[in-house]
Phi, psi and omega in degrees: 000314179295321180297320179294319179296318179295318179298317178295317180300313179295322178296319178295318178299316179299313181298313180291327176296318178294318179298318179296317179298318180297316181292327177292318182292330176294330180274318187263335182075347178086174179236147179217147172271116182243150178256120176243108178054035179090355177258124179275127180234129173276107185253142167275131181271121176253097180232005177250151183309319182296319180284324177299324179282317184285313181055223181265010182307131176088348180282151180251347179198160173229148174296164187303317181251041179242160177189186176233132178249116177271127186243126178246147181285343180211168179296140177227168180228013182297154176270163177243148177230170187252018182300131179081001179284141181241011178211155177282140179220170168254145175239121177247115174275127187237147177278186185295343178257015179066023174271141181296132171265318179201140177233130172250130184247146172053050182289138180287156176289158177215107184268339181222151177293153000276139177249141179296144175255132183256117181253142179278340181083352178216161176296150178219163180245331183226156172227129177250122174251127181223173177305152180307133178071000178291332182297334177297318179294323184281309189249355184082173183034000000 
């Protein structure tokens, strides 16, 4: 009887733990170590609407080899802006093979509207945001 109660208790902990993890992953998207042109970057994956909208807004720093990778299910052409950013970053718009479509470097912060919108001029599938000037190390030039 005690063994059955313990088993049920552990099963409930597991179930609620998984539910908690799932709701967190919907918000954070998780982290992965990705290789971009031989440079390893620990990226936060933004593939849910909340993260795609929030991005790095409000953050004051990223570790040297950290970034955020925005993932879209299909090619898009939307622009990105820096509203609410508190640090300078690079934005690399990437195609389905992670090749750069357009890179903007050392973008200034923008705490209040109007903020410039940065367009790649071509369709893209991913966007990589990293510390200012880090894209030179990753993609060259």
